Rosetta silent file (secondary structure, phi, psi, omega in degrees, C-alpha in Angstrom):
SEQUENCE: FQTQLLSNDGHNPLMKKVFDIHLAFLKNGQSEAALKHVFASLRAFISKFPSAFFKGRVNMCAALCYEILKCCTSKLSSTRNEASALLYLLMRNNFEFTKRRTFLRTHLQIIIAVSQLIADVALSGGTRFQDSLLIINNFANSDRPMKATAFPSEVKDLTKRIRTVLMATAQMKEHEKDPEMLVDLQYSLAKSYASTPELRKTWLDSMAKIHVKNGDFSEAAMCYVHVAALVAEFLHRKSKYLLF
SCORE:     score description
SCORE:     0.000 S_00000001
   1 L     0.000   20.239 -175.528   -6.525  -14.945 -132.612 S_00000001
   2 H   -60.577  -40.420  179.120   -7.481  -11.752 -130.781 S_00000001
   3 H   -61.510  -44.807  179.663  -11.176  -12.091 -131.596 S_00000001
   4 H   -66.827  -39.764 -178.481  -11.280  -15.699 -130.341 S_00000001
   5 H   -66.628  -33.642 -179.291   -9.281  -14.823 -127.244 S_00000001
   6 L   -92.060    4.380  176.442  -11.670  -11.973 -126.295 S_00000001
   7 H   -57.265  136.064 -179.236  -14.794  -14.056 -126.949 S_00000001
   8 H    56.527   38.687 -179.097  -17.166  -13.860 -123.939 S_00000001
   9 H    53.123   41.236  175.985  -14.853  -11.161 -122.407 S_00000001
  10 H    86.632   -4.881  179.250  -12.006  -13.601 -122.193 S_00000001
  11 L   -90.402   79.776  179.441  -13.920  -16.422 -120.531 S_00000001
  12 L  -151.957  159.906 -174.600  -13.172  -19.134 -123.096 S_00000001
  13 H   -59.142  -39.259 -178.126  -10.923  -22.235 -123.332 S_00000001
  14 H   -63.208  -49.101  177.751   -8.342  -20.603 -125.637 S_00000001
  15 H   -60.604  -38.219 -179.744   -7.753  -17.610 -123.358 S_00000001
  16 H   -61.959  -41.997 -179.633   -7.543  -19.939 -120.340 S_00000001
  17 H   -66.055  -44.289  179.683   -4.770  -21.939 -122.017 S_00000001
  18 H   -63.817  -45.926 -178.360   -2.776  -18.856 -123.046 S_00000001
  19 H   -64.694  -43.931 -179.258   -3.204  -17.211 -119.622 S_00000001
  20 H   -59.782  -34.872  178.842   -2.323  -20.454 -117.746 S_00000001
  21 H   -67.041  -44.279  178.988    0.965  -20.675 -119.698 S_00000001
  22 H   -61.053  -42.013 -177.283    1.838  -17.100 -118.695 S_00000001
  23 H   -68.635  -32.786 -179.796    0.889  -17.815 -115.071 S_00000001
  24 H   -58.115  -36.242  179.960    2.901  -21.061 -115.008 S_00000001
  25 H   -63.778  -31.716  176.183    6.103  -19.036 -115.426 S_00000001
  26 H   -79.894  -35.919 -178.397    5.302  -17.192 -112.200 S_00000001
  27 H   -69.936  -35.366 -178.666    4.167  -20.257 -110.299 S_00000001
  28 L  -101.825  141.607 -175.167    7.314  -22.245 -111.093 S_00000001
  29 L   -58.723  133.135  178.621   10.803  -21.052 -110.180 S_00000001
  30 L  -128.378  164.341  174.552   12.655  -19.182 -112.931 S_00000001
  31 L   -70.919  161.358 -179.343   16.052  -17.513 -113.205 S_00000001
  32 H   -59.987  -41.249 -179.501   16.276  -13.789 -112.491 S_00000001
  33 H   -66.984  -40.069  179.848   16.905  -13.115 -116.196 S_00000001
  34 H   -64.907  -39.141 -177.828   13.953  -15.276 -117.328 S_00000001
  35 H   -62.760  -33.656  177.485   11.622  -13.533 -114.859 S_00000001
  36 H   -59.726  -42.571  179.243   12.375  -10.124 -116.411 S_00000001
  37 H   -70.712  -35.004  178.892   11.037  -11.442 -119.734 S_00000001
  38 H   -64.488  -44.676  177.466    8.048  -13.032 -118.019 S_00000001
  39 H   -62.476  -40.122  179.241    7.102   -9.712 -116.408 S_00000001
  40 H   -64.072  -42.709 -178.755    7.540   -7.891 -119.709 S_00000001
  41 H   -64.587  -39.830  179.215    5.306  -10.454 -121.444 S_00000001
  42 H   -67.471  -36.245  176.266    2.639  -10.072 -118.716 S_00000001
  43 H   -61.721  -42.080  178.539    2.707   -6.268 -119.023 S_00000001
  44 H   -67.467  -38.748  179.936    2.044   -6.603 -122.721 S_00000001
  45 H   -61.904  -47.632  179.367   -0.664   -9.215 -122.072 S_00000001
  46 H   -63.214  -42.233 -179.208   -2.586   -6.952 -119.651 S_00000001
  47 H   -66.516  -32.498 -176.736   -2.343   -3.989 -122.020 S_00000001
  48 H   -80.698  -31.814 -175.716   -3.556   -6.068 -124.949 S_00000001
  49 L  -127.430   58.532 -176.949   -6.518   -7.785 -123.230 S_00000001
  50 H   -64.184  -34.579 -177.092   -7.782   -5.377 -120.530 S_00000001
  51 H   -65.741  -29.079  179.312  -11.438   -6.463 -120.839 S_00000001
  52 H   -66.132  -30.761 -178.701  -10.504  -10.051 -119.915 S_00000001
  53 H   -90.719  -34.219 -168.682   -9.123   -8.783 -116.575 S_00000001
  54 H  -112.919   -4.476 -179.503  -11.481   -5.911 -115.823 S_00000001
  55 L  -125.214  -40.177 -178.609  -14.796   -6.776 -117.473 S_00000001
  56 L   -72.842 -156.976  179.478  -15.062  -10.572 -117.748 S_00000001
  57 L   -66.805  155.892 -171.314  -15.142  -13.068 -114.908 S_00000001
  58 L   -75.428  -12.744 -171.048  -12.937  -12.288 -111.953 S_00000001
  59 H   -53.505  -45.307 -176.276  -10.836  -15.471 -112.178 S_00000001
  60 H   -67.095  -43.933  179.694   -7.962  -14.092 -114.281 S_00000001
  61 H   -63.253  -43.646  179.693   -7.518  -10.922 -112.231 S_00000001
  62 H   -60.773  -48.762 -178.224   -7.692  -12.935 -108.971 S_00000001
  63 H   -64.996  -38.486  179.715   -5.107  -15.525 -110.073 S_00000001
  64 H   -67.482  -45.207  179.539   -2.701  -12.897 -111.360 S_00000001
  65 H   -58.593  -42.794 -176.912   -2.914  -10.783 -108.184 S_00000001
  66 H   -61.413  -45.739 -177.446   -2.179  -13.857 -106.035 S_00000001
  67 H   -72.148  -37.407 -179.504    0.982  -14.833 -107.988 S_00000001
  68 H   -66.143  -41.654 -178.174    2.292  -11.248 -108.324 S_00000001
  69 H   -64.235  -33.563  173.954    1.941  -10.681 -104.550 S_00000001
  70 H   -61.082  -38.570 -179.705    3.942  -13.845 -103.917 S_00000001
  71 H   -70.788  -21.611 -179.440    6.712  -12.354 -106.086 S_00000001
  72 L   -70.164  -11.996  179.734    6.498   -9.139 -103.990 S_00000001
  73 L  -108.357   10.245 -179.011    8.147  -11.054 -101.103 S_00000001
  74 L   -58.325  146.534  176.166   11.043  -12.414 -103.250 S_00000001
  75 L   -72.055  -18.916  179.160   14.581  -12.293 -101.842 S_00000001
  76 L   -85.045  120.330 -178.952   15.679  -10.826 -105.232 S_00000001
  77 H   -63.448  -34.193 -179.779   15.241   -7.069 -105.282 S_00000001
  78 H   -64.076  -38.979  178.340   14.942   -7.059 -109.060 S_00000001
  79 H   -67.723  -40.014  178.255   11.996   -9.505 -108.882 S_00000001
  80 H   -63.906  -40.375  179.783   10.313   -7.424 -106.161 S_00000001
  81 H   -64.233  -42.818 -177.901   10.706   -4.277 -108.293 S_00000001
  82 H   -67.061  -42.466  179.528    9.301   -6.002 -111.375 S_00000001
  83 H   -64.537  -43.341  178.259    6.376   -7.480 -109.414 S_00000001
  84 H   -62.006  -40.712  178.990    5.561   -4.102 -107.821 S_00000001
  85 H   -66.361  -38.600  179.235    5.626   -2.437 -111.231 S_00000001
  86 H   -68.495  -40.854  176.558    3.362   -5.087 -112.718 S_00000001
  87 H   -61.875  -40.506  178.882    0.883   -4.773 -109.825 S_00000001
  88 H   -64.064  -44.876  178.012    0.902   -0.992 -110.254 S_00000001
  89 H   -57.532  -41.981 -177.955    0.293   -1.411 -113.998 S_00000001
  90 H   -62.377  -47.298 -179.946   -2.663   -3.715 -113.280 S_00000001
  91 H   -64.430  -42.730 -179.307   -4.235   -1.099 -110.972 S_00000001
  92 H   -64.053  -43.777 -178.489   -3.531    1.763 -113.407 S_00000001
  93 H   -66.423  -37.179  175.524   -4.940   -0.092 -116.402 S_00000001
  94 H   -61.505  -43.182  178.295   -8.054   -0.961 -114.361 S_00000001
  95 H   -62.023  -43.337  178.590   -8.449    2.726 -113.489 S_00000001
  96 H   -67.820  -35.998 -179.561   -8.103    3.724 -117.149 S_00000001
  97 H   -64.142  -32.330  178.450  -10.505    0.958 -118.233 S_00000001
  98 L   -90.858   20.250 -178.202  -13.244    2.433 -116.037 S_00000001
  99 L    57.854   44.875  174.386  -12.566    5.885 -117.584 S_00000001
 100 L    62.761   35.179  177.798  -10.696    7.023 -114.551 S_00000001
 101 L   -97.273  -48.881 -175.766  -13.474    6.308 -112.053 S_00000001
 102 L  -165.412  163.190  169.386  -12.072    3.470 -109.945 S_00000001
 103 L  -125.423   46.067 -176.248   -9.944    0.327 -109.863 S_00000001
 104 H   -52.295  -45.256 -175.044  -12.316   -1.494 -107.507 S_00000001
 105 H   -60.534  -51.698 -177.598  -11.892   -4.927 -109.045 S_00000001
 106 H   -63.818  -42.638  178.705   -8.089   -4.971 -108.728 S_00000001
 107 H   -54.131  -49.402 -176.869   -8.275   -3.325 -105.265 S_00000001
 108 H   -67.748  -43.176 -178.496  -10.621   -6.056 -103.974 S_00000001
 109 H   -66.798  -29.768  176.708   -8.673   -8.921 -105.554 S_00000001
 110 H   -68.301  -46.095 -179.288   -5.401   -7.690 -104.058 S_00000001
 111 H   -63.494  -42.137  177.279   -6.891   -7.577 -100.568 S_00000001
 112 H   -62.219  -44.232 -179.623   -8.430  -11.055 -101.065 S_00000001
 113 H   -61.430  -42.788  178.302   -5.079  -12.382 -102.371 S_00000001
 114 H   -62.248  -43.969  179.312   -3.233  -10.959  -99.319 S_00000001
 115 H   -63.381  -39.894  179.904   -5.765  -12.602  -97.005 S_00000001
 116 H   -68.779  -40.025  179.772   -5.461  -15.942  -98.842 S_00000001
 117 H   -62.191  -42.308  179.300   -1.632  -15.804  -98.818 S_00000001
 118 H   -64.549  -43.994  179.080   -1.694  -15.226  -95.102 S_00000001
 119 H   -62.224  -34.097 -178.394   -4.205  -18.083  -94.590 S_00000001
 120 L   -88.508    4.616 -175.932   -2.028  -20.335  -96.770 S_00000001
 121 L    50.821   40.230 -179.822    1.119  -19.270  -94.825 S_00000001
 122 L  -110.601    3.178  179.309    2.642  -18.204  -98.143 S_00000001
 123 L  -103.037   84.751 -178.648    3.221  -14.531  -97.268 S_00000001
 124 L  -104.984  178.591  177.431    6.693  -14.575  -95.757 S_00000001
 125 L    66.379   55.161 -174.019    9.346  -11.892  -95.783 S_00000001
 126 H   -54.647  -43.198 -178.388    7.259   -9.153  -94.121 S_00000001
 127 H   -64.535  -40.947  178.789    9.923   -6.438  -94.481 S_00000001
 128 H   -62.788  -38.991  179.285   10.414   -7.245  -98.140 S_00000001
 129 H   -66.372  -40.974  175.854    6.675   -7.066  -98.725 S_00000001
 130 H   -59.159  -40.358  177.728    6.546   -3.670  -96.972 S_00000001
 131 H   -60.165  -41.385  178.661    9.299   -2.487  -99.335 S_00000001
 132 H   -63.030  -40.892  177.203    7.146   -3.590 -102.313 S_00000001
 133 H   -63.570  -36.902  179.411    4.173   -1.550 -100.968 S_00000001
 134 H   -66.198  -39.497  179.446    6.457    1.483 -100.676 S_00000001
 135 H   -61.353  -43.393  179.781    7.550    1.052 -104.328 S_00000001
 136 H   -62.308  -43.609  178.350    3.881    0.943 -105.412 S_00000001
 137 H   -62.279  -41.337  178.795    3.131    4.120 -103.447 S_00000001
 138 H   -64.172  -38.511  173.992    6.130    5.861 -104.995 S_00000001
 139 H   -57.252  -46.160 -178.185    4.901    4.914 -108.482 S_00000001
 140 H   -65.302  -38.617 -177.801    1.523    6.468 -107.718 S_00000001
 141 H   -73.030  -28.151 -178.094    3.053    9.672 -106.297 S_00000001
 142 H   -99.671    3.206 -177.909    5.404   10.184 -109.234 S_00000001
 143 L   -83.316   91.996 -173.824    2.896    9.297 -112.010 S_00000001
 144 H   -56.248  -44.322  178.148    2.283   12.784 -113.511 S_00000001
 145 H   -60.231  -19.140 -177.824   -0.717   11.947 -115.745 S_00000001
 146 H   -97.760   -3.853 -176.041   -2.507   10.644 -112.647 S_00000001
 147 L   -53.063  -42.715 -175.114   -1.746   13.655 -110.355 S_00000001
 148 L   -85.757    5.450 -177.638   -5.085   15.370 -110.969 S_00000001
 149 L  -108.154  175.769  176.512   -7.146   12.204 -110.442 S_00000001
 150 L   -80.829   -3.298 -173.242   -8.241   10.243 -107.339 S_00000001
 151 H   -56.576  -51.690 -177.653   -5.890    7.388 -108.315 S_00000001
 152 H   -56.739  -40.298  179.442   -2.887    8.223 -106.060 S_00000001
 153 H   -69.525  -32.524  176.688   -5.095    8.515 -102.957 S_00000001
 154 H   -69.159  -35.607  176.606   -6.872    5.273 -103.814 S_00000001
 155 H   -64.667  -44.310  176.898   -3.523    3.503 -104.136 S_00000001
 156 H   -60.075  -41.945  179.909   -2.517    4.920 -100.736 S_00000001
 157 H   -65.331  -39.378  179.904   -5.793    3.685  -99.226 S_00000001
 158 H   -64.475  -44.913 -179.375   -5.204    0.206 -100.641 S_00000001
 159 H   -66.037  -32.468  176.121   -1.648   -0.086  -99.223 S_00000001
 160 H   -67.528  -40.462  177.883   -2.961    1.143  -95.861 S_00000001
 161 H   -63.879  -37.763 -179.456   -5.635   -1.564  -95.833 S_00000001
 162 H   -66.275  -40.844  177.962   -3.028   -4.196  -96.673 S_00000001
 163 H   -64.160  -33.943  176.637   -0.890   -3.001  -93.717 S_00000001
 164 H   -62.567  -44.335  178.291   -3.928   -3.279  -91.434 S_00000001
 165 H   -62.555  -40.855 -179.438   -4.335   -6.900  -92.465 S_00000001
 166 H   -66.410  -36.239  177.115   -0.617   -7.547  -91.928 S_00000001
 167 H   -65.103  -40.863  177.422   -0.786   -5.993  -88.417 S_00000001
 168 H   -64.524  -36.610  179.888   -3.713   -8.243  -87.538 S_00000001
 169 H   -66.056  -40.949  178.664   -1.730  -11.213  -88.860 S_00000001
 170 H   -57.071  -41.614  176.829    1.251  -10.270  -86.651 S_00000001
 171 H   -61.743  -38.634 -178.865   -1.101  -10.456  -83.649 S_00000001
 172 H   -63.331  -39.058 -179.593   -2.304  -13.870  -84.849 S_00000001
 173 H   -61.796  -37.173 -179.926    1.305  -15.127  -84.918 S_00000001
 174 H   -63.321  -28.841 -175.477    1.744  -14.161  -81.315 S_00000001
 175 L  -113.459   24.104 -176.445   -1.196  -16.395  -80.373 S_00000001
 176 L   -63.244  -24.614  177.649   -0.606  -19.239  -82.907 S_00000001
 177 L   -90.596    0.593  178.307   -0.263  -21.738  -80.032 S_00000001
 178 L  -117.418   86.978 -173.214   -3.530  -20.555  -78.510 S_00000001
 179 H   -52.820  -40.343 -176.990   -6.205  -21.830  -80.994 S_00000001
 180 H   -67.045  -42.182  179.128   -9.107  -20.124  -79.224 S_00000001
 181 H   -68.036  -37.469 -179.867   -7.414  -16.678  -79.203 S_00000001
 182 H   -63.564  -45.176  179.854   -6.279  -17.198  -82.822 S_00000001
 183 H   -65.431  -35.903 -178.652   -9.795  -17.990  -84.028 S_00000001
 184 H   -64.453  -40.112  178.994  -11.123  -15.019  -82.013 S_00000001
 185 H   -67.163  -41.321  178.328   -8.699  -12.655  -83.825 S_00000001
 186 H   -66.668  -34.429  178.050   -9.712  -14.145  -87.202 S_00000001
 187 H   -66.702  -39.453  177.581  -13.380  -13.723  -86.311 S_00000001
 188 H   -62.274  -39.830  178.601  -12.711  -10.026  -85.519 S_00000001
 189 H   -66.922  -44.008  178.428  -11.009   -9.629  -88.899 S_00000001
 190 H   -62.687  -38.912  179.303  -13.893  -11.356  -90.688 S_00000001
 191 H   -65.060  -34.770 -178.001  -16.377   -9.137  -88.819 S_00000001
 192 H   -67.438  -18.687  177.444  -14.459   -6.010  -89.916 S_00000001
 193 L  -103.035   29.370 -178.950  -15.197   -6.987  -93.541 S_00000001
 194 L   -57.266  -30.944 -179.670  -18.947   -7.257  -93.073 S_00000001
 195 L   -81.155   -6.655 -178.283  -19.449   -4.808  -95.956 S_00000001
 196 L  -126.452   89.224 -174.101  -17.258   -6.909  -98.309 S_00000001
 197 H   -53.371  -38.846 -177.488  -18.728  -10.440  -98.591 S_00000001
 198 H   -60.337  -42.935 -178.863  -15.763  -11.766 -100.651 S_00000001
 199 H   -74.448  -37.110  177.421  -13.249  -10.875  -97.914 S_00000001
 200 H   -61.125  -41.632  176.487  -15.550  -12.032  -95.118 S_00000001
 201 H   -60.297  -43.868 -177.851  -15.801  -15.386  -96.929 S_00000001
 202 H   -57.934  -47.269 -177.448  -11.967  -15.621  -97.251 S_00000001
 203 H   -75.653  -29.329  173.695  -11.463  -15.231  -93.488 S_00000001
 204 H   -67.955  -38.313  172.801  -14.342  -17.525  -92.592 S_00000001
 205 H   -58.491  -44.639 -178.388  -12.745  -20.198  -94.839 S_00000001
 206 H   -61.883  -43.125  178.670   -9.465  -19.600  -93.012 S_00000001
 207 H   -62.260  -41.650  178.748  -11.207  -20.007  -89.620 S_00000001
 208 H   -59.716  -40.242  179.266  -12.789  -23.258  -90.821 S_00000001
 209 H   -62.233  -40.791  178.069   -9.351  -24.643  -91.752 S_00000001
 210 H   -64.513  -43.148  177.643   -8.060  -23.911  -88.250 S_00000001
 211 H   -60.125  -43.447 -179.351  -11.062  -25.598  -86.661 S_00000001
 212 H   -63.382  -43.111  178.477  -10.603  -28.697  -88.879 S_00000001
 213 H   -58.841  -36.940 -179.916   -6.881  -28.773  -87.970 S_00000001
 214 L   -87.458   -0.714  178.634   -7.763  -28.698  -84.244 S_00000001
 215 L    80.426   13.217  178.125  -10.470  -31.359  -84.690 S_00000001
 216 L   -89.680   74.292 -170.871  -13.266  -28.853  -83.960 S_00000001
 217 H   -69.482  -36.143  179.655  -15.551  -30.126  -86.722 S_00000001
 218 H   -67.167  -35.274  177.139  -18.838  -28.632  -85.492 S_00000001
 219 H   -68.331  -39.468  176.921  -17.196  -25.163  -85.304 S_00000001
 220 H   -62.744  -40.766  179.256  -15.816  -25.658  -88.828 S_00000001
 221 H   -63.684  -37.450  177.074  -19.255  -26.633  -90.024 S_00000001
 222 H   -61.913  -40.907  178.056  -20.699  -23.436  -88.527 S_00000001
 223 H   -59.640  -45.988 -178.801  -18.152  -21.409  -90.514 S_00000001
 224 H   -66.106  -33.911  176.623  -19.173  -23.149  -93.740 S_00000001
 225 H   -64.396  -40.924  178.400  -22.863  -22.613  -92.938 S_00000001
 226 H   -64.445  -39.424  175.328  -22.110  -18.939  -92.526 S_00000001
 227 H   -62.193  -44.771  177.969  -20.294  -18.884  -95.858 S_00000001
 228 H   -60.125  -37.959  178.584  -23.280  -20.600  -97.507 S_00000001
 229 H   -66.044  -40.216  177.225  -25.559  -17.953  -95.991 S_00000001
 230 H   -60.131  -47.100 -179.558  -23.339  -15.151  -97.413 S_00000001
 231 H   -63.495  -44.448 -178.356  -23.457  -16.710 -100.861 S_00000001
 232 H   -64.347  -39.845 -178.732  -27.225  -17.283 -100.711 S_00000001
 233 H   -66.875  -41.422  179.367  -27.817  -13.672  -99.591 S_00000001
 234 H   -63.591  -44.885 -179.429  -25.629  -12.329 -102.385 S_00000001
 235 H   -64.964  -36.425  178.702  -27.437  -14.450 -105.032 S_00000001
 236 H   -65.004  -45.747  178.463  -30.796  -13.377 -103.643 S_00000001
 237 H   -62.745  -38.913 -178.804  -29.832   -9.659 -103.842 S_00000001
 238 H   -63.372  -43.131 -178.951  -28.441  -10.228 -107.333 S_00000001
 239 H   -67.852  -37.129  178.080  -31.674  -11.806 -108.583 S_00000001
 240 H   -64.702  -38.979 -179.627  -33.759   -8.986 -107.046 S_00000001
 241 H   -65.457  -41.376 -179.500  -31.500   -6.452 -108.773 S_00000001
 242 H   -63.510  -30.176  179.291  -31.868   -8.239 -112.118 S_00000001
 243 H   -63.602  -27.958 -179.550  -35.655   -8.070 -111.851 S_00000001
 244 L   -91.929    0.000    0.000  -35.419   -4.272 -111.982 S_00000001
């Protein structure tokens, strides 16, 4: 069924069903032994259908990054190692798919997933997550075929950006009982991503959730208006680009 699965660059009902089954194994608790087989199956899946992750719609890449990053904080070292290896493989395959130019899609989706996990309070085990980042960096530094490319430095840049987000989050935790200071820190983080609309939207959504939780509905509405403006601006630019 490879032809059917790759129809419309993987954006079709059959691929969605197959991918959702793979993803369900990560979403629901599995034994350590079962997870090793799940990760092996996902590695084969990414290698077999790269265009679905790196050319088609962003949904598959985004969903996979989110679930892999959750596994990167696992209490089981074997699961963290497997998750780190799978995330590295995703980045490397993306880099190869673009003929060794960039892995921008995976880079962006990982940062977005980290931001979402923090907003959803699902990124626990900070030290364990830092260990996973170190494993990914070590993979990049010891990958001989990639030595002469920009890939290792791009991986290092990605892990550095993730650490910046984590440091900002640590500051937020210190002020979690001070809603005004917390929102102010989130606004600063959203502002720092002015050049990346997807990430700016993620943090504005997070700010809106805090405002709703505190009963500040007019402030939450302002966040959503700002998100709508970002989307409208992006669509306007896209339509102008398509005209040329």
